C-alpha positions as CSV (number, residue, x, y, z in Angstrom):
1,M,17.9,63.9,-37.2
2,R,19.6,64.3,-33.7
3,I,18.1,61.9,-31.1
4,K,18.5,63.6,-28.0
5,N,17.8,61.1,-26.1
6,G,20.2,58.2,-26.6
7,R,23.1,60.7,-26.5
8,Q,23.3,60.1,-30.1
9,V,23.8,62.6,-32.4
10,A,23.3,61.5,-36.3
11,E,22.8,62.5,-40.2
12,L,21.2,59.1,-41.9
13,S,20.0,60.4,-45.8
14,S,19.5,57.0,-46.9
15,Q,16.3,54.6,-47.3
16,T,17.9,52.8,-43.6
17,R,20.3,54.2,-42.0
18,S,21.2,53.0,-38.5
19,V,23.5,53.8,-35.6
20,R,23.8,52.8,-32.1
21,L,21.6,54.4,-28.8
22,E,24.0,54.0,-26.1
23,D,22.3,55.1,-23.6
24,I,19.1,52.3,-24.0
25,G,21.9,50.2,-25.4
26,A,20.0,49.1,-28.4
27,Q,20.8,49.8,-31.7
28,L,18.5,52.3,-33.4
29,E,17.2,51.6,-37.6
30,V,15.4,54.2,-40.1
31,R,14.1,53.1,-43.1
32,R,12.1,55.4,-45.1
33,H,8.7,52.9,-46.6
34,P,7.1,54.4,-49.8
35,G,4.0,52.1,-48.4
36,A,3.8,54.3,-44.9
37,R,1.7,56.6,-44.4
38,R,2.4,57.3,-41.1
39,L,5.3,56.9,-38.4
40,T,6.0,54.1,-37.2
41,L,8.1,52.5,-34.4
42,R,8.2,48.8,-33.0
43,V,11.0,47.3,-31.4
44,S,12.1,43.9,-32.2
45,R,12.4,41.2,-29.9
46,T,15.4,40.0,-31.7
47,R,18.0,41.7,-32.5
48,R,16.7,44.2,-29.6
49,A,16.7,47.3,-32.1
50,V,14.6,50.1,-32.1
51,I,13.3,51.0,-35.5
52,V,11.7,53.6,-37.0
53,T,9.9,53.8,-40.3
54,L,8.8,56.7,-41.9
55,P,6.4,58.1,-45.2
56,L,9.1,59.0,-47.9
57,Q,8.3,62.3,-48.0
58,C,8.6,62.2,-44.6
59,D,11.2,65.0,-42.6
60,L,14.3,63.0,-40.8
61,D,13.6,65.4,-38.4
62,E,10.1,64.8,-37.4
63,A,11.7,60.9,-37.1
64,G,14.0,62.1,-34.4
65,T,11.2,64.5,-32.7
66,F,9.3,61.7,-33.1
67,L,11.1,59.4,-31.8
68,N,12.0,61.2,-28.5
69,R,8.3,61.9,-28.0
70,H,8.3,57.8,-27.2
71,I,11.1,57.6,-25.6
72,D,10.0,56.1,-22.2
73,W,7.3,53.4,-23.9
74,V,11.1,52.6,-25.8
75,R,13.1,52.2,-22.6
76,A,10.2,50.2,-20.9
77,R,9.5,47.9,-24.2
78,L,13.4,47.2,-24.1
79,D,14.0,46.3,-20.1
80,S,10.7,44.2,-20.8
81,L,12.8,41.6,-22.5
82,P,15.2,39.1,-21.5
83,N,18.5,40.1,-21.1
84,R,21.1,38.4,-23.6
85,V,22.9,35.8,-22.7
86,P,26.6,35.8,-24.3
87,F,28.9,32.8,-25.4
88,E,31.3,33.4,-22.1
89,N,32.7,30.7,-20.0
90,D,30.5,29.6,-16.7
91,A,27.8,30.8,-19.2
92,A,24.2,28.8,-19.3
93,M,22.7,27.7,-22.7
94,P,20.2,25.1,-23.7
95,L,20.8,22.7,-26.5
96,R,19.1,20.1,-28.1
97,G,16.5,21.8,-25.6
98,E,18.5,20.3,-22.8
99,P,20.0,23.2,-20.3
100,H,24.4,22.8,-20.6
101,R,27.2,24.9,-19.3
102,I,29.8,26.4,-20.9
103,A,33.7,26.1,-20.8
104,F,36.2,28.1,-21.7
105,T,39.4,26.0,-20.9
106,G,41.9,27.6,-22.3
107,D,43.4,24.5,-23.6
108,K,45.9,24.5,-27.0
109,R,46.5,21.5,-26.8
110,T,43.8,20.2,-28.2
111,R,40.7,22.4,-31.1
112,I,38.1,19.7,-30.6
113,I,35.3,21.1,-28.9
114,T,33.2,18.4,-26.9
115,I,30.3,17.6,-24.1
116,D,30.8,16.4,-21.0
117,R,28.3,14.9,-19.0
118,E,30.5,13.0,-16.0
119,T,32.3,16.0,-14.6
120,A,29.9,18.9,-13.7
121,K,25.9,18.5,-12.7
122,R,24.9,19.6,-16.2
123,P,26.0,18.6,-19.2
124,T,29.0,21.4,-20.0
125,I,30.3,21.9,-23.8
126,V,33.5,21.9,-23.5
127,V,35.6,24.9,-26.0
128,P,39.8,24.3,-25.8
129,G,41.5,26.8,-27.9
130,P,42.6,30.6,-26.7
131,K,39.7,31.8,-25.1
132,D,39.2,35.1,-27.3
133,L,38.4,33.1,-29.8
134,A,36.3,30.8,-28.1
135,A,33.2,32.2,-28.7
136,A,33.7,32.0,-32.1
137,R,34.6,28.4,-32.8
138,L,31.5,27.7,-30.0
139,T,29.3,29.8,-32.8
140,R,30.5,27.9,-35.4
141,W,30.5,24.5,-34.0
142,L,26.8,25.0,-33.6
143,S,26.2,26.1,-36.7
144,E,28.0,22.7,-37.9
145,E,25.6,21.0,-35.8
146,A,22.5,22.6,-36.6
147,R,23.2,21.5,-40.4
148,C,23.8,17.8,-39.4
149,D,21.1,17.5,-37.7
150,L,19.2,19.9,-40.9
151,D,21.0,17.6,-43.1
152,K,19.1,14.4,-42.3
153,S,15.7,15.5,-40.6
154,V,15.3,17.4,-45.2
155,A,16.4,14.3,-46.4
156,Y,14.0,11.7,-44.5
157,H,11.0,14.7,-44.8
158,S,12.0,14.9,-48.6
159,K,12.3,11.1,-48.7
160,L,8.7,10.6,-47.8
161,L,7.5,13.2,-49.9
162,S,10.1,11.6,-52.9
163,L,11.1,15.1,-53.2
164,K,15.0,16.7,-53.5
165,A,16.5,20.0,-51.4
166,E,19.3,22.2,-53.9
167,R,21.1,22.8,-51.4
168,I,20.9,23.7,-47.3
169,A,22.8,27.2,-46.6
170,I,22.8,27.8,-42.5
171,R,23.2,31.2,-41.2
172,D,21.9,33.0,-38.7
173,Q,18.5,34.9,-39.8
174,T,16.3,36.9,-37.4
175,S,13.0,36.8,-39.3
176,R,12.2,33.4,-39.6
177,W,13.0,29.9,-39.0
178,G,14.2,29.1,-42.3
179,S,13.5,29.3,-45.8
180,C,12.5,28.0,-49.1
181,S,13.6,29.7,-53.0
182,T,12.0,29.1,-55.9
183,T,15.0,26.8,-57.3
184,G,14.7,24.4,-54.3
185,A,17.4,26.2,-52.4
186,L,16.8,25.5,-47.9
187,S,18.1,28.1,-45.6
188,F,17.7,28.2,-42.1
189,S,18.8,29.4,-38.8
190,W,21.5,27.7,-36.8
191,R,20.0,28.8,-33.7
192,L,17.5,26.2,-34.1
193,I,20.2,23.6,-32.8
194,L,19.6,25.1,-29.3
195,A,15.2,23.6,-29.6
196,P,14.6,20.4,-28.2
197,S,15.1,18.2,-31.5
198,F,11.3,17.7,-32.7
199,V,11.4,21.8,-33.5
200,L,13.7,21.3,-35.5
201,D,12.0,18.8,-37.0
202,Y,9.3,20.5,-38.0
203,V,11.2,23.9,-38.9
204,A,12.7,20.9,-41.6
205,A,9.4,19.2,-42.9
206,H,8.2,22.9,-42.8
207,E,10.7,23.7,-45.7
208,V,10.6,20.5,-47.3
209,A,7.0,20.9,-48.0
210,H,7.5,24.3,-49.7
211,L,9.4,22.7,-52.1
212,A,5.7,21.0,-53.1
213,E,3.6,24.5,-52.3
214,M,5.5,27.6,-52.3
215,N,2.9,28.4,-50.1
216,H,1.0,28.2,-46.5
217,G,-2.2,27.1,-48.0
218,P,-4.3,24.2,-47.4
219,K,-2.7,21.6,-49.5
220,F,0.8,23.0,-48.0
221,W,-0.6,22.3,-44.3
222,T,-1.8,19.0,-45.2
223,L,2.0,17.7,-47.0
224,V,3.3,19.5,-43.5
225,K,1.0,16.7,-41.5
226,K,1.3,14.1,-43.5
227,I,5.1,13.8,-42.5
228,C,5.3,15.8,-39.4
229,P,1.8,14.5,-37.3
230,D,2.6,16.8,-34.1
231,F,3.7,19.7,-36.1
232,E,1.0,21.8,-34.3
233,V,2.7,20.9,-31.0
234,A,7.2,22.5,-32.4
235,K,4.8,25.5,-33.9
236,Q,3.6,26.5,-30.7
237,W,6.7,26.5,-28.6
238,L,8.9,28.2,-32.0
239,Q,5.9,30.8,-31.2
240,V,6.5,30.9,-27.7
241,R,9.8,30.5,-27.0
242,G,11.6,30.8,-29.9
243,P,12.3,34.3,-29.8
244,D,14.3,33.9,-26.5
245,L,16.6,32.2,-28.6
246,H,18.5,34.8,-29.9
247,R,19.1,36.1,-26.1
248,Y,22.6,33.3,-27.3
249,G,25.0,34.5,-28.6
250,P,29.2,35.4,-29.0
251,V,28.8,39.0,-27.5
252,H,28.3,41.3,-30.7
253,G,27.6,38.8,-32.9
254,R,30.4,38.7,-33.4
255,T,32.4,35.6,-34.9
256,R,35.8,35.4,-36.2
């Protein structure tokens, strides 16, 4: 498949392949789907990726032609997305819903990340250590903070329902904020630590309720309301503002 407008020429043969469209600053994903009846095109707001889905029998060159025909629409959709906010010195980011500033000090005498609420106008997340590793260290620290808050929320809601999660995992999920497996394992996005605490608490309650009801039927929502009465407010917050949390992170997702 040849992508003319994106200045990228790629040979794609497997069911899902990915290339970089340099001119429009996005990742292109081409997916074959057995249930697809026609070519479709969408732009992922959370991953800033262009996704082309095609039927199994569709020729890849046809997918390239389809994309080129709609490249102006793709550019318009990408241009409408909020700008990314990489983790770098003096960048602004939310933490538990409160605006913070990032400070990469380069101080090698300590490796402990702290929050300074006295020096600047807004709270500052102070990240010492080598500056080239600071973004990765900040990401790990945020994951640890998310785990701490989620452990507490999951324990609280589990006790209310006399349930127990087998384990809790913290990941960088793009398609969902949390999940519950049939084995009782819960998984959450670390980005929940960027949202207000009541939002994180709702997602914890949501997944705990799935330990009893692995569906979204009336019984499930009754359980959610029992342990998180104001869940609708948090649910709406995530629907409206949740995607913006994916703006923040290390450059190109690097967390070394």
